[in-house]
C-alpha positions as CSV (number, residue, x, y, z in Angstrom):
1,M,42.1,-42.2,2.1
2,G,38.9,-44.0,3.1
3,R,38.5,-41.8,6.2
4,R,38.8,-38.6,4.1
5,A,36.2,-39.9,1.7
6,Q,33.9,-40.8,4.6
7,S,34.3,-37.4,6.3
8,S,33.7,-35.6,2.9
9,L,30.5,-37.7,2.5
10,E,29.4,-36.8,6.0
11,Y,29.9,-33.1,5.4
12,L,28.0,-33.4,2.1
13,L,25.1,-35.1,3.9
14,L,25.1,-32.4,6.6
15,L,25.1,-29.7,3.9
16,A,22.2,-31.4,2.1
17,A,20.2,-31.7,5.3
18,F,20.8,-28.0,6.0
19,F,19.6,-27.0,2.6
20,A,16.6,-29.3,2.9
21,V,15.5,-27.6,6.2
22,F,16.3,-24.2,4.7
23,A,14.1,-24.9,1.7
24,A,11.2,-25.9,3.9
25,F,11.3,-22.5,5.7
26,I,11.4,-20.4,2.5
27,P,7.6,-20.6,1.8
28,I,6.9,-19.7,5.5
29,V,9.2,-16.7,5.3
30,A,7.6,-15.6,2.0
31,N,4.1,-15.8,3.5
32,I,5.1,-13.8,6.5
33,S,6.7,-11.2,4.3
34,S,3.7,-10.8,2.0
35,G,1.4,-10.7,5.0
36,F,3.4,-7.9,6.6
37,L,3.4,-5.9,3.3
38,G,-0.4,-6.5,2.9
39,A,-1.0,-5.3,6.5
40,S,1.2,-2.3,5.9
41,D,-0.8,-1.3,2.8
42,D,-4.1,-1.9,4.7
43,F,-3.0,0.5,7.4
44,L,-1.8,3.1,4.8
45,A,-5.1,2.9,2.9
46,K,-7.0,3.5,6.1
47,R,-4.7,6.4,7.0
48,I,-5.1,8.0,3.5
49,A,-9.0,7.8,3.8
50,Q,-8.9,9.3,7.4
51,D,-6.5,12.1,6.3
52,L,-8.8,12.9,3.3
53,N,-11.9,13.0,5.5
54,E,-10.1,15.3,8.0
55,Q,-8.9,17.6,5.1
56,I,-12.4,17.7,3.6
57,S,-13.8,18.8,7.0
58,L,-11.1,21.4,7.3
59,F,-11.6,22.7,3.8
60,A,-15.3,23.3,4.5
61,S,-14.4,26.2,6.8
62,L,-11.6,27.6,4.5
63,G,-12.0,29.9,1.5
64,E,-12.0,29.2,-2.2
65,G,-8.6,28.6,-3.8
66,T,-7.3,26.6,-0.8
67,K,-4.9,23.9,-1.8
68,K,-3.3,21.0,0.0
69,S,-0.9,18.3,-1.3
70,L,-0.6,14.9,0.5
71,E,2.1,12.3,-0.3
72,Y,2.2,8.6,0.6
73,S,4.5,5.7,-0.2
74,P,2.9,2.2,-0.2
75,A,4.8,-0.9,0.7
76,S,3.5,-2.9,-2.2
77,K,0.3,-1.6,-3.8
78,I,-2.5,0.9,-3.1
79,I,-5.6,1.1,-5.4
80,I,-7.5,4.4,-5.7
81,Q,-10.8,5.0,-7.6
82,S,-13.9,7.2,-7.4
83,R,-17.5,6.0,-7.0
84,G,-19.7,9.1,-7.3
85,N,-18.8,11.4,-4.5
86,E,-16.7,8.7,-2.7
87,L,-13.0,8.2,-3.2
88,V,-12.2,4.6,-2.5
89,V,-8.7,3.8,-1.2
90,G,-7.6,0.3,-0.6
91,S,-5.2,-2.6,-0.8
92,D,-5.8,-6.0,-2.3
93,R,-7.5,-7.0,1.0
94,K,-9.4,-3.9,2.4
95,Q,-11.0,-0.8,1.1
96,F,-11.8,2.5,2.9
97,S,-13.5,5.7,1.6
98,A,-13.5,9.4,1.9
99,V,-16.7,11.2,1.1
100,F,-16.6,14.5,-1.0
101,S,-19.5,16.9,-1.3
102,L,-19.3,16.6,-5.1
103,S,-18.8,13.8,-7.5
104,Q,-15.1,12.9,-8.3
105,V,-14.0,11.4,-11.6
106,I,-11.0,9.2,-10.9
107,P,-10.5,6.0,-12.8
108,K,-9.2,2.9,-11.0
109,Q,-5.4,3.4,-10.5
110,E,-2.8,1.2,-8.9
111,F,0.2,2.8,-7.2
112,K,3.3,0.9,-6.3
113,S,5.5,3.9,-5.5
114,K,4.7,7.5,-4.3
115,I,1.1,8.7,-4.4
116,I,0.4,12.4,-4.6
117,L,-3.1,13.7,-3.7
118,N,-3.8,17.4,-4.5
119,L,-6.9,18.9,-2.9
120,I,-8.3,22.1,-4.2
121,K,-11.3,24.0,-3.1
122,D,-13.2,25.9,-5.7
123,A,-16.7,27.4,-5.9
124,K,-18.3,24.0,-6.3
125,G,-16.5,22.3,-3.4
126,V,-13.4,20.3,-2.8
127,Q,-11.8,18.5,-5.8
128,I,-9.0,15.9,-5.7
129,F,-6.4,15.2,-8.3
130,V,-4.4,12.0,-8.0
131,S,-1.0,11.3,-9.5
132,G,2.0,9.2,-8.8
133,S,5.7,9.0,-9.5
């Protein structure tokens, strides 16, 4: 019976050592995961700003009433707001901008799921309407 108790105690010590090593790696894995999500959102914010700048250039040669809808899905969070004629798109770490010919009025909004950007060209220029789902 003493041998069974000793082997049970040894297994228990091995299990405790395994969980101790596992617990030490949890913060490392969490940091890597949050870093990846942040980098993914940085890349998406840059892409959104680039797409908007391309569309604005394209709309300059198109007629009044032209419409375009763009959809994006962030990994964790994208922040969009306007500053005069600039639309600022960013993550928690980086910001990028698209420049419109006329002032946009978009309050600071955070998106954690789908982002829908609707571009419409009217007599004044290109306007953007931001929504999410």
